C-alpha positions in Angstrom: 0.0 0.0 0.0 1.7 3.2 -1.1 1.0 6.2 1.1 2.0 9.5 -0.5 2.7 12.7 1.4 -0.5 14.8 1.6 -0.7 18.3 0.2 -1.3 20.3 3.4 -1.7 23.5 1.5 -5.1 22.4 0.1 -6.4 22.0 3.6 -4.9 25.2 4.9 -8.3 26.9 5.7 -9.3 23.9 7.8 -5.9 23.7 9.6 -6.1 27.5 10.3 -9.7 27.3 11.7 -8.8 24.4 13.9 -5.7 26.1 15.2 -7.4 29.4 15.9 -10.4 27.8 17.6 -8.0 26.0 20.0 -6.1 29.3 20.6 -9.5 31.0 21.3 -10.4 28.2 23.7 -7.3 28.9 25.8 -7.5 32.7 25.6 -11.1 32.7 26.7 -10.2 30.9 29.9 -8.2 33.9 31.1 -10.6 36.6 30.0 -12.8 38.5 32.4 -16.5 39.0 31.5 -16.0 42.6 30.4 -13.1 41.6 28.1 -15.2 38.9 26.3 -15.4 41.2 23.3 -11.9 40.0 22.4 -13.2 36.4 21.8 -15.9 37.8 19.4 -13.3 39.9 17.5 -10.9 37.0 17.2 -13.7 34.7 15.9 -14.5 37.3 13.2 -10.8 37.5 12.4 -10.6 33.7 12.0 -13.5 33.8 9.5 -11.9 36.6 7.4 -8.5 34.9 7.2 -10.1 31.5 6.4 -11.9 33.3 3.5 -8.7 34.8 2.2 -6.9 31.4 2.4 -9.8 29.7 0.5 -9.8 32.4 -2.2 -6.0 32.2 -2.7 -6.0 28.4 -2.6 -8.4 28.1 -5.5 -6.4 26.9 -8.5 -9.4 26.2 -10.6 -8.5 22.5 -10.8 -10.0 19.5 -9.0 -7.3 18.1 -6.6 -7.5 15.1 -4.3 -5.2 14.6 -1.4 -4.9 12.9 2.1 -4.9 9.5 0.4 -8.1 10.2 -1.5 -10.2 11.4 1.4 -10.1 15.2 0.7 -11.1 17.0 -2.4 -10.5 20.7 -3.4 -12.6 21.8 -6.3 -14.6 24.8 -7.5 -17.7 23.6 -5.7 -16.0 23.3 -2.4 -14.4 26.8 -2.6 -17.7 28.5 -3.4 -19.6 26.6 -0.7 -16.9 27.3 1.9 -17.1 31.0 1.2 -20.9 30.8 1.6 -20.4 29.2 5.0 -17.9 31.8 6.2 -20.2 34.6 5.1 -23.2 33.0 6.9 -21.3 32.3 10.2 -19.8 35.9 10.1 -23.4 37.3 9.8 -24.6 35.0 12.6 -21.8 36.1 15.0 -22.6 39.8 14.4 -26.3 39.4 14.7 -26.0 37.3 17.9 -23.8 39.7 19.8 -26.4 42.0 21.4 -28.9 39.2 21.9 -26.4 37.1 23.8 -25.3 40.1 25.9 -28.8 40.9 26.9 -29.4 37.3 28.1 -26.1 36.9 30.0 -24.9 34.4 27.3 -22.1 36.5 25.8 -19.5 33.8 26.5 -16.7 32.3 24.5 -18.6 29.0 24.2 -21.0 30.3 21.6 -18.2 31.4 19.3 -16.0 28.4 19.9 -18.8 25.9 19.3 -19.8 28.0 16.3 -16.3 27.7 14.8 -16.0 24.0 15.6 -19.4 23.5 13.9 -18.1 25.5 10.9 -15.0 23.3 10.8 -17.3 20.2 10.6 -19.1 21.9 7.6 -15.8 22.6 5.9 -14.8 19.0 6.2 -18.2 17.8 4.9 -17.9 20.1 1.9 -14.4 18.8 1.0 -15.0 15.1 1.9 -14.0 12.6 -0.7 -14.5 9.5 1.5 -17.4 8.1 3.5 -15.3 8.3 6.7 -14.3 12.0 6.2 -17.9 12.9 5.5 -19.1 11.2 8.7 -16.4 12.8 10.8 -17.3 16.2 9.5 -21.0 15.6 10.1 -20.5 14.4 13.7 -18.3 17.4 14.5 -21.0 19.7 13.2 -23.8 17.7 15.0 -22.1 17.6 18.4 -21.4 21.4 18.2 -25.1 22.0 17.4 -26.4 19.9 20.2 -24.3 21.8 22.7 -25.3 25.2 21.2 -29.0 24.4 21.5 -28.5 23.7 25.2 -26.4 26.8 25.9 -29.2 28.5 27.9 -29.1 26.0 30.7 -31.8 27.5 32.9 -34.3 27.4 30.0 -36.6 24.4 30.1 -37.5 24.9 26.4 -33.8 24.9 25.3 -32.9 21.8 27.4 -35.9 19.9 26.0 -35.0 20.9 22.4 -31.4 19.9 22.9 -32.4 16.4 24.3 -34.9 15.8 21.4 -32.3 16.9 18.8 -29.6 14.8 20.4 -31.6 11.6 20.6 -33.1 11.9 17.1 -29.7 13.0 15.7 -28.0 9.9 17.2 -30.6 7.6 15.6 -30.1 9.4 12.2 -26.3 9.1 12.5 -26.6 5.4 13.2 -28.8 5.0 10.1 -26.3 6.9 8.0 -23.3 4.8 9.3 -25.2 1.6 8.7 -25.9 2.6 5.1 -22.2 3.5 4.7 -21.1 0.1 6.1 -23.4 -1.7 3.6 -21.9 0.3 0.7 -18.4 -0.4 2.0 -19.3 -4.1 2.2 -20.3 -4.2 -1.5 -17.6 -2.0 -2.9 -14.7 -2.7 -0.5 -13.7 1.0 -0.5 -14.5 4.2 1.3 -13.4 6.6 -1.4 -16.3 8.1 -3.4 -14.7 7.9 -6.9 -13.8 4.2 -6.3 -17.4 3.6 -5.0 -18.7 5.1 -8.3 -16.5 2.7 -10.4 -17.3 -0.4 -8.4 -21.0 0.2 -7.9 -21.5 -0.6 -11.6 -20.6 -4.3 -11.0 -21.6 -4.5 -7.4 -24.6 -6.3 -5.8 -27.5 -4.0 -6.8 -29.8 -5.2 -4.0 -27.3 -4.6 -1.2 -26.3 -1.2 -2.7 -30.0 -0.2 -2.8 -30.4 -1.1 0.9 -27.3 0.9 1.8 -28.6 3.8 -0.3 -32.0 3.8 1.5 -30.2 4.1 4.9 -27.9 6.8 3.6 -30.9 8.8 2.3 -32.8 8.4 5.7 -29.7 9.9 7.5 -29.3 12.7 5.0 -33.1 13.5 5.0 -32.9 13.9 8.7 -29.9 16.2 8.6 -31.7 18.3 5.9 -35.0 18.3 7.8 -37.0 16.7 4.9 -40.4 15.1 5.6 -41.0 12.5 7.1 -37.8 13.1 9.1 -38.6 16.7 10.0 -40.0 16.2 13.5 -37.0 17.9 15.2 -37.0 21.1 13.1 -39.9 23.1 14.6 -39.1 22.0 18.1 -35.4 22.8 17.9 -35.9 26.1 16.1 -38.5 27.2 18.7 -36.8 25.9 21.8 -33.2 27.1 21.0 -32.1 30.7 21.8 -32.8 32.8 18.6 -29.1 33.3 18.1 -28.6 29.5 17.9 -31.7 29.1 15.7 -30.1 31.6 13.3 -26.9 29.5 13.2 -28.8 26.1 12.7 -31.1 27.6 10.1 -28.4 29.0 7.8 -24.9 27.7 7.3 -25.6 23.9 7.9 -28.0 23.9 4.9 -25.0 24.6 2.7 -23.1 21.7 4.2 -26.1 19.4 3.9 -26.4 20.3 0.2 -22.6 19.5 -0.2 -23.2 16.1 1.5 -26.0 15.2 -0.9 -23.9 16.1 -3.9 -20.8 14.2 -2.6 -22.7 11.0 -1.8 -25.2 10.9 -4.6 -23.4 12.6 -7.4 -19.7 11.8 -6.8 -20.3 8.4 -5.3 -23.6 7.0 -6.7 -24.5 8.7 -9.9 -24.7 5.2 -11.5 -27.7 4.5 -9.1 -29.5 7.7 -10.2 -32.6 5.8 -11.3 -32.9 4.3 -7.8 -32.3 7.4 -5.7 -34.3 9.7 -7.9 -37.6 8.0 -7.0 -36.9 8.4 -3.2 -35.9 12.1 -3.6 -39.1 12.8 -5.5 -41.1 11.5 -2.6 -39.0 13.5 -0.1 -39.4 16.7 -2.1 -43.1 16.5 -2.7 -43.8 15.6 1.0 -41.5 18.4 2.2 -43.1 21.0 0.0 -46.6 19.8 1.0 -46.2 19.5 4.8 -43.9 22.6 5.1 -46.2 25.0 3.3 -49.5 23.7 4.7 -48.5 23.4 8.4 -46.7 26.8 8.3 -50.1 28.4 7.8 -51.3 27.3 11.3 -48.3 28.7 13.2 -48.5 31.7 15.5 -44.8 31.7 16.4 -42.5 33.1 13.7 -39.6 30.8 14.6 -41.9 27.8 14.1 -43.3 29.3 10.9 -39.8 29.8 9.5 -39.0 26.2 10.6 -41.9 24.8 8.4 -40.9 27.2 5.7 -37.3 25.7 5.9 -38.8 22.3 5.4 -40.6 23.5 2.2 -37.4 25.1 0.9 -35.6 21.9 1.5 -38.1 20.2 -0.8 -37.3 22.8 -3.6 -33.5 22.3 -3.0 -33.9 18.5 -3.5 -35.8 19.1 -6.8 -32.6 20.3 -8.6 -30.5 17.4 -7.4 -33.0 14.7 -8.4 -32.7 15.7 -12.0 -29.2 14.2 -12.1 -27.9 16.8 -14.5 -25.0 19.3 -14.0 -27.3 22.3 -14.6 -29.7 20.8 -12.1 -27.0 20.6 -9.4 -26.0 24.2 -10.1 -29.6 25.4 -9.8 -29.8 23.6 -6.5 -26.6 25.2 -5.3 -28.0 28.6 -6.3 -31.1 27.8 -4.3 -29.1 26.8 -1.2 -27.1 30.0 -1.2 -30.2 32.1 -1.9 -32.1 30.4 0.9 -29.3 30.9 3.4 -29.2 34.7 2.6 -32.9 34.9 3.1 -32.9 32.9 6.3 -30.2 35.0 7.8 -32.3 38.1 7.2 -35.5 36.5 8.5 -34.1 35.3 11.8 -32.0 38.5 12.1 -35.2 40.5 12.1 -36.5 38.4 15.1 -33.2 39.2 16.9 -33.7 42.9 16.0 -37.2 43.0 17.6 -36.0 41.1 20.7 -34.7 42.9 23.8 -33.8 42.1 27.4 -36.5 39.8 28.8 -38.5 39.8 25.6 -38.3 37.4 22.6 -39.7 39.1 19.4 -40.6 35.7 17.9 -44.4 35.9 17.8 -46.3 37.0 14.7 -48.1 39.6 16.9 -44.8 41.2 17.7 -44.6 42.3 14.1 -47.9 44.2 14.3 -47.6 47.8 13.2 -43.8 47.5 12.6 -44.2 50.1 9.9 -45.3 52.7 12.5 -42.3 51.9 14.7 -39.7 51.8 11.9 -40.7 52.0 8.3 -37.2 51.1 7.2 -37.1 47.8 9.0 -40.6 47.0 7.9 -39.5 47.5 4.3 -36.4 45.2 5.0 -38.8 42.5 6.3 -41.1 43.0 3.4 -38.2 42.3 1.0 -37.3 39.1 2.9 -40.8 37.8 3.0 -41.5 38.6 -0.7 -38.3 36.8 -1.6 -39.1 33.7 0.5 -42.6 33.6 -1.1 -40.9 33.7 -4.6 -42.3 37.0 -5.7 -40.4 38.6 -8.7 -38.0 40.4 -8.9 -36.6 39.2 -5.6 -33.8 36.6 -5.2 -36.2 33.8 -4.1 -38.1 34.0 -7.3 -35.0 33.3 -9.5 -34.0 30.5 -7.2 -37.4 28.8 -7.5 -37.5 29.4 -11.3 -34.0 28.0 -11.8 -34.9 24.7 -10.0 -38.3 24.4 -11.7 -36.8 25.0 -15.2 -34.4 22.0 -14.6 -37.3 19.8 -13.4 -39.2 20.7 -16.6 -36.0 20.1 -18.7 -35.8 16.6 -17.1 -39.3 15.7 -18.5 -41.0 16.0 -15.1 -43.6 18.7 -15.8 -46.0 17.2 -13.3 -43.4 17.7 -10.5 -42.8 21.3 -11.5 -46.6 21.9 -11.4 -46.7 20.4 -7.9 -43.9 22.7 -6.9 -45.7 25.8 -8.2 -49.0 24.8 -6.5 -47.3 24.4 -3.1 -45.3 27.6 -3.6 -48.6 29.5 -4.2 -50.0 28.1 -1.0 -46.8 29.2 0.8 -47.3 32.8 -0.4 -50.2 33.1 2.1 -48.2 32.9 5.4 -45.4 35.2 4.1 -47.9 37.9 3.0 -49.7 37.6 6.4 -46.5 39.1 8.1 -46.5 42.0 5.6 -50.2 42.6 6.4 -49.5 42.6 10.1 -46.6 45.1 9.7 -48.5 47.5 7.5 -52.2 47.3 8.3 -52.4 46.3 12.0 -52.1 48.5 15.1 -48.7 48.1 17.0 -48.7 46.4 20.4 -46.1 48.9 21.6 -44.9 52.3 20.4 -41.4 51.6 21.7 -38.6 52.5 19.1 -36.4 49.7 17.9 -33.0 49.8 19.6 -29.9 48.0 18.3 -26.2 48.5 17.7 -24.9 50.3 14.6 -23.2 47.1 13.2 -26.5 45.2 13.5 -28.4 48.0 11.8 -26.0 48.2 8.9 -25.6 44.4 8.4 -29.4 43.6 8.5 -30.0 46.4 6.0 -27.2 45.2 3.7 -28.6 41.6 4.1 -32.0 42.5 2.9 -30.7 44.8 0.2 -28.5 42.0 -1.1 -31.6 39.8 -1.5 -33.1 42.6 -3.6 -29.9 43.5 -5.5 -29.0 39.9 -6.4 -32.7 39.4 -7.4 -32.4 42.3 -9.8 -29.1 40.9 -11.2 -29.1 37.2 -10.6 -26.7 36.3 -13.5 -23.5 36.7 -11.5 -24.4 34.3 -8.7 -25.9 31.9 -11.2 -22.7 32.0 -13.3 -20.6 31.2 -10.2 -22.9 28.1 -9.4 -22.7 27.0 -13.0 -18.9 27.3 -13.1 -18.7 25.2 -9.9 -20.1 22.2 -11.7 -18.6 22.7 -15.2 
């Protein structure tokens, strides 16, 4: 067995993030509560340097190292930059919220960075083992983050539910991987793709089902969505913001790595399962969201419906379908950051601004932020010319191109149903009487970033070509 020297330069962003997170862990031990700002600034510094290293490490070629278990390609670079951006925004949004609730501690930022490291490993995984290690690092960080507010019964309950169900899903995923390893005799995705052609189709299909169950759970697709509304609602809003954004990019990467890089030969088998997951997710997500009175739960069901749309692009099995799905994933993360960011904006000490009624008369209290929320809700609903419209259009076009017109019609119908609960928030903001006349108070960086976030949704919606070109190039 020949073991070559790995190319450490390709994994420099991961190595840097790991090193800096360990340094932060030690520094945070010696900081007094009033100096905690340093941990926050160092966490942001880590993200910026990681982004620079990723940009400069992009040679434009697909390179595999660490004995075939790590891949650096265009897709991994784009998705990693998306993850850095999402985590950066989460850290800035969360600062005031955490401080008001006496949670402004190093643990939030350190767990956030460890979770991000797990996402980076998943995005560049080229072996079943690497993928699983990245997923577990992300999952364990998320379980701990949900339980950060120790004196909150809701947070503790959400963390326990998430942990137990997550452990079952990880077991399913691992069982599927062991079956596939048993048939092919390899953990590397390209070798699995080669040997799957001549392998035992029945065993491979069994392994594939278990893999898809594990992945559907991590994505929050129906019928493995039970944890999503409970965890989104129970976790502190700053943690919900983290769970609801960046990990969706990593989950998309996991789907592509396993199904496209490793099992494209079994496309006819996994396509059928993905169609069922997509239709159920769009149906349950959009219909159940109508009944919610809590905005975090409503956005949780909205996430489930968006996951259904994201799966549509992947099930086509074409390069353009994958790039449309990637466009959807990045667009969704940008919209989710803004949506949960607005809840944090309305929250203050001793008050969670997460009920629909809290948005009543927002236009009276601040017409600017009401307009920002209007942009985000219209975009999520898929109203032109906002970003969400182009994301849905791109995915539906690929489904039609793959001769599944009926599936595109189903997508449009559920999308129209979904418009109702997004427009309800716009109606509350502009036509209802406010519950309080209190002015919105938040720090300057939060004001600027949430405005930039919503305006990006509008701006990219007016000129979607650039982002679409980046996604297309990632799969060419």
